[in-house]
C-alpha positions as CSV (number, residue, x, y, z in Angstrom):
1,M,-13.4,8.5,-2.1
2,S,-12.3,5.7,-4.4
3,K,-13.5,2.2,-3.8
4,V,-10.0,1.3,-2.7
5,S,-10.2,3.8,0.1
6,S,-13.7,2.8,1.1
7,V,-12.9,-0.9,1.1
8,F,-9.8,-0.2,3.3
9,A,-11.8,2.0,5.6
10,S,-14.5,-0.6,6.2
11,L,-11.8,-3.2,7.0
12,C,-9.9,-1.0,9.4
13,V,-11.9,-1.7,12.5
14,S,-10.9,-1.2,16.1
15,A,-9.6,-4.8,16.5
16,L,-7.0,-4.1,13.7
17,L,-5.8,-0.7,14.8
18,M,-2.2,-1.9,15.1
19,A,-2.3,-3.4,11.5
20,C,-3.8,-0.2,10.1
21,G,-0.9,1.9,11.4
22,D,-2.4,3.2,14.7
23,D,0.0,2.9,17.6
24,S,-2.6,3.7,20.2
25,S,-2.9,0.2,21.6
26,E,0.9,0.1,22.2
27,V,0.7,3.3,24.1
28,E,-2.3,2.0,26.1
29,T,-0.3,-1.2,27.0
30,E,2.7,0.8,28.1
31,G,0.4,3.1,30.1
32,A,-1.2,0.2,31.8
33,D,2.2,-1.2,32.8
34,E,3.2,2.2,34.2
35,I,0.0,2.5,36.2
36,G,0.5,-1.0,37.6
37,D,4.0,-0.2,38.6
38,T,2.9,3.1,40.2
39,A,0.1,1.3,42.1
40,S,2.6,-1.3,43.4
41,D,5.1,1.4,44.6
42,T,2.4,3.4,46.3
43,T,1.0,0.3,48.1
44,E,4.4,-0.7,49.3
45,S,5.1,2.8,50.6
46,D,1.8,3.0,52.4
47,S,2.4,-0.4,54.0
48,E,5.8,0.6,55.3
49,S,4.7,4.0,56.7
50,S,1.5,2.7,58.3
51,E,2.2,1.5,61.9
52,S,-1.5,0.9,62.9
53,G,-2.4,-1.2,59.9
54,S,-3.2,-4.8,60.7
55,S,-1.2,-7.7,59.3
56,E,-4.4,-9.0,57.6
57,S,-5.1,-5.7,56.0
58,S,-1.5,-5.4,54.7
59,E,-1.7,-8.9,53.3
60,S,-5.0,-8.1,51.7
61,E,-3.7,-5.0,50.1
62,S,-0.6,-6.8,48.9
63,S,-2.8,-9.6,47.5
64,E,-5.0,-7.1,45.7
65,T,-1.9,-5.2,44.3
66,S,-0.4,-8.5,43.1
67,T,-3.7,-9.5,41.5
68,E,-3.9,-6.1,39.7
69,D,-0.2,-6.4,38.4
70,S,-0.9,-10.0,37.3
71,S,-4.0,-8.9,35.5
72,S,-2.2,-6.1,33.8
73,D,0.6,-8.5,32.7
74,E,-1.9,-11.1,31.4
75,S,-3.9,-8.4,29.6
76,S,-0.7,-7.1,27.9
77,E,0.2,-10.7,26.9
78,D,-3.3,-11.3,25.5
79,D,-3.1,-8.0,23.4
80,T,0.2,-9.1,22.0
81,S,-1.1,-12.6,21.0
82,T,-4.1,-11.0,19.3
83,D,-2.0,-8.5,17.4
84,T,0.4,-11.0,16.1
85,G,-2.5,-13.0,14.6
86,E,-3.2,-10.2,12.1
87,P,-1.2,-8.8,9.2
88,S,1.0,-6.0,10.4
89,R,2.9,-5.2,7.2
90,C,2.6,-5.3,3.5
91,A,3.6,-8.6,2.0
92,P,2.2,-11.2,-0.4
93,T,0.0,-13.7,1.4
94,Q,1.5,-16.4,-0.8
95,P,4.1,-16.5,-3.7
96,L,2.9,-15.3,-7.1
97,E,2.1,-18.3,-9.4
98,L,4.2,-18.2,-12.6
99,L,1.9,-19.1,-15.5
100,D,4.2,-18.3,-18.4
101,D,7.8,-17.3,-19.0
102,Q,8.5,-15.9,-22.4
103,G,12.1,-14.7,-21.8
104,G,11.5,-11.0,-21.7
105,L,8.0,-11.3,-20.3
106,R,6.5,-13.2,-17.4
107,L,2.9,-13.8,-16.5
108,Y,1.8,-14.5,-12.9
109,R,-1.5,-15.1,-11.1
110,Y,-2.0,-13.9,-7.6
111,D,-5.0,-15.1,-5.5
112,T,-5.6,-13.7,-2.0
113,V,-8.4,-12.5,0.3
114,V,-8.7,-8.8,0.8
115,D,-7.7,-7.8,4.3
116,D,-6.8,-4.5,6.1
117,T,-3.4,-4.3,4.3
118,T,-4.4,-5.0,0.7
119,F,-5.4,-1.5,-0.2
120,A,-3.6,0.3,2.7
121,V,-0.9,2.8,2.1
122,A,2.2,0.7,2.6
123,A,5.3,-0.5,0.7
124,V,6.2,-4.2,0.7
125,V,9.0,-5.0,3.1
126,S,11.7,-6.8,1.1
127,P,15.4,-6.5,0.2
128,T,14.4,-5.6,-3.3
129,Q,12.2,-2.7,-2.1
130,A,15.1,-1.5,0.1
131,E,17.4,-1.6,-2.9
132,Y,14.9,0.4,-4.9
133,V,14.5,3.1,-2.3
134,A,18.3,3.3,-1.9
135,W,18.5,3.9,-5.7
136,L,15.9,6.6,-5.5
137,E,17.9,8.3,-2.8
138,Q,20.9,8.4,-5.1
139,I,18.7,10.0,-7.8
140,D,17.5,12.5,-5.2
141,A,21.1,13.5,-4.6
142,Q,21.7,14.0,-8.3
143,Y,18.6,16.2,-8.7
144,P,18.8,19.0,-6.1
145,D,16.0,20.9,-7.9
146,V,13.3,18.4,-7.0
147,D,12.4,15.9,-4.2
148,V,12.0,12.6,-6.0
149,F,9.9,11.4,-3.1
150,D,7.4,14.2,-3.6
151,Q,4.9,13.3,-6.4
152,H,3.5,16.9,-6.6
153,A,7.1,18.2,-7.1
154,L,7.7,15.6,-9.8
155,L,4.5,16.5,-11.6
156,A,5.3,20.2,-11.5
157,R,8.7,19.6,-12.9
158,Q,7.5,17.4,-15.7
159,R,4.7,19.8,-16.5
160,D,7.2,22.6,-17.0
161,V,9.3,20.5,-19.3
162,F,6.4,19.7,-21.5
163,V,4.9,23.2,-21.5
164,E,8.3,24.9,-22.2
165,A,8.8,22.4,-25.1
166,G,5.4,23.3,-26.5
167,L,4.2,19.7,-26.2
168,D,1.3,20.3,-23.9
169,D,-0.7,23.0,-22.1
170,G,-0.1,21.4,-18.7
171,A,-3.8,21.2,-17.8
172,L,-3.8,17.6,-16.7
173,W,-0.7,18.0,-14.6
174,D,-2.3,21.0,-12.9
175,A,-5.5,19.0,-12.3
176,L,-3.6,16.2,-10.6
177,I,-1.5,18.6,-8.5
178,E,-4.7,20.5,-7.4
179,G,-6.5,17.2,-6.7
180,S,-9.5,18.0,-8.9
181,V,-9.1,14.6,-10.6
182,G,-7.6,11.4,-9.4
183,E,-6.5,10.5,-5.9
184,L,-2.8,10.8,-5.1
185,S,-1.2,9.0,-2.1
186,D,1.8,7.0,-1.2
187,V,1.9,3.6,-2.8
188,I,-0.7,1.1,-1.6
189,C,0.2,-2.5,-0.7
190,F,-1.0,-4.4,-3.7
191,Q,0.7,-1.9,-6.1
192,S,3.9,-2.3,-4.2
193,I,3.8,-6.1,-4.5
194,V,3.6,-5.8,-8.3
195,V,6.4,-3.2,-8.6
196,D,8.5,-5.4,-6.2
197,Q,8.0,-8.4,-8.5
198,Q,9.0,-6.2,-11.5
199,N,12.2,-5.2,-9.7
200,Q,13.0,-8.8,-8.9
201,D,12.5,-9.8,-12.6
202,W,13.7,-6.6,-14.3
203,P,15.2,-4.1,-11.9
204,L,14.1,-0.6,-12.6
205,W,17.5,0.7,-11.5
206,D,19.0,-1.1,-14.5
207,A,16.6,0.2,-17.1
208,G,13.1,1.7,-17.2
209,S,10.3,-0.9,-17.8
210,E,6.6,-1.4,-17.2
211,A,4.6,-4.1,-15.4
212,G,0.8,-4.4,-15.6
213,A,-2.0,-6.1,-13.7
214,A,-5.7,-6.9,-14.2
215,V,-7.3,-6.9,-10.8
216,L,-10.5,-8.9,-10.2
217,L,-12.7,-9.0,-7.1
218,R,-15.4,-11.5,-6.0
219,E,-17.5,-11.8,-2.9
220,S,-17.5,-15.3,-1.4
221,G,-18.4,-16.6,2.0
222,G,-18.5,-13.2,3.6
223,Q,-15.0,-12.4,2.3
224,T,-13.7,-10.4,-0.7
225,E,-11.4,-12.4,-2.8
226,L,-8.8,-10.8,-5.1
227,R,-7.3,-12.3,-8.2
228,A,-4.7,-10.5,-10.2
229,Y,-3.1,-11.4,-13.5
230,I,0.3,-9.7,-13.4
231,V,2.8,-9.2,-16.2
232,T,6.4,-8.2,-15.7
233,Q,8.6,-7.4,-18.7
234,D,11.9,-5.8,-19.7
235,A,10.2,-3.4,-22.1
236,V,9.4,0.3,-21.8
237,A,6.2,-0.1,-23.8
238,G,2.9,-0.8,-22.2
239,V,2.1,-4.5,-21.4
240,P,0.3,-6.2,-24.4
241,D,-3.3,-6.6,-23.4
242,N,-3.6,-10.1,-24.8
243,Q,-1.1,-11.3,-22.2
244,Y,-3.4,-10.8,-19.2
245,I,-6.7,-9.0,-20.1
246,Q,-8.0,-12.0,-21.9
247,L,-7.4,-14.2,-18.9
248,A,-9.2,-11.7,-16.6
249,A,-12.1,-11.5,-19.0
250,A,-12.5,-15.3,-19.1
251,D,-13.0,-15.3,-15.3
252,L,-15.9,-12.9,-15.3
253,S,-18.3,-15.8,-16.0
254,E,-17.3,-17.2,-12.6
255,G,-18.6,-14.3,-10.6
256,W,-15.5,-12.1,-10.7
257,T,-15.7,-8.3,-11.3
258,F,-13.0,-6.6,-13.3
259,F,-12.2,-4.1,-10.7
260,A,-9.0,-2.2,-11.8
261,H,-6.2,-1.9,-14.3
262,F,-2.8,-1.2,-12.9
263,H,0.6,-0.4,-14.4
264,N,3.8,1.3,-13.2
265,H,5.7,4.3,-14.4
266,F,9.4,4.6,-13.9
267,Y,12.1,7.2,-13.1
268,A,14.5,8.1,-15.9
269,P,17.6,9.7,-14.3
270,D,19.6,9.4,-17.5
271,N,17.2,11.5,-19.5
272,P,18.7,15.0,-19.6
273,Y,15.3,16.6,-19.9
274,D,12.6,14.6,-18.1
275,L,13.3,12.7,-14.9
276,A,9.8,11.3,-15.1
277,G,8.7,9.2,-12.1
278,T,5.3,10.8,-12.4
279,T,1.9,9.0,-12.2
280,I,0.2,11.0,-14.9
281,P,-1.5,8.8,-17.5
282,S,-0.4,9.0,-21.1
283,D,-2.8,9.2,-24.0
284,P,-2.5,5.5,-24.6
285,D,-3.2,4.8,-20.9
286,I,-6.4,6.9,-21.1
287,S,-7.5,5.1,-24.2
288,T,-7.0,1.7,-22.5
289,Y,-9.0,2.8,-19.4
290,Q,-11.9,4.0,-21.6
291,S,-11.8,0.8,-23.6
292,L,-11.8,-1.5,-20.6
293,A,-14.6,0.5,-19.0
294,A,-16.7,0.1,-22.1
295,Q,-15.9,-3.6,-22.6
296,Y,-15.7,-4.9,-19.0
297,G,-16.9,-2.2,-16.7
298,I,-13.7,-1.7,-14.8
299,E,-14.2,0.6,-11.8
300,E,-10.7,2.1,-11.3
301,A,-7.3,2.6,-12.9
302,W,-4.1,2.7,-10.9
303,I,-0.6,4.0,-11.7
304,S,2.4,3.8,-9.3
305,N,6.1,4.6,-9.5
306,G,6.8,2.2,-6.6
307,V,6.5,4.9,-3.9
308,H,3.5,6.9,-5.0
309,S,0.0,6.0,-6.1
310,L,-2.6,7.6,-8.4
311,V,-6.1,6.1,-8.5
312,F,-8.8,7.2,-11.0
313,E,-12.4,6.2,-10.7
314,A,-14.2,5.2,-13.9
315,A,-16.3,8.4,-13.8
316,E,-13.1,10.3,-14.3
317,F,-11.8,8.5,-17.4
318,D,-13.6,10.9,-19.8
319,L,-12.2,13.9,-17.9
320,L,-8.6,13.0,-18.6
């Protein structure tokens, strides 16, 4: 289990079940209301059919039933107020701070406190994300031979393209598909926030491009703080390290840990051979991970296409 998974698991306690995607508390609330209604109906029926029951007994039963119904309603209201006080969807806790705008490249800083949504499997809810998914649905219709929302299928398709062209033996694709290296899942919230910003700045449906982020963590006051230096750009090439890695490295003296490196991969529907959209790391990606691990001790590397996520632990970098 990656640290992302373990951090999320430790935060997903019973009081946050609704925010972590568990609908059981809603079911329990509905069940309590139904039980209260049934109890009320039963009491009224018994009161009407009973000829020997005293007036005091009837009033007592009615009072008890009313108290139970009132208690059930109050409990339901209390549950609702508790749930609305916690994050229930993926969204930035505050706007990303724009540090530099170089025309075709923008540098942001994002500071937040890690909560149950930060590393949870969830896509950010925004009009931009909805537009991105709608675009992917169009691509899916254009490519009947593959489900563009299935990362395993995308990996298998790309592997076949490279193997048939004699460009690779397909071993890494197979390892990812089999799960012997890396951790595949749907996109996690933080990754989705970065890809969403990329789509706001340089929409991936207009042209393929890559964003990047250096993710720092720090324990403070019983909480885990997250700081990310995020770069969006209109270029296909990887994000220049000097644009954000140096900023991250400068913060290490303040107690921050360089936790992870992130970047996105894009779909290429206009490429007649390779649809792409895969989360497999390229050779330059792998070299970057190994270098950052040696210099700064990064613990994980993440890749996302906006709907899927791949997480590598540092111990796996030399296996790629």
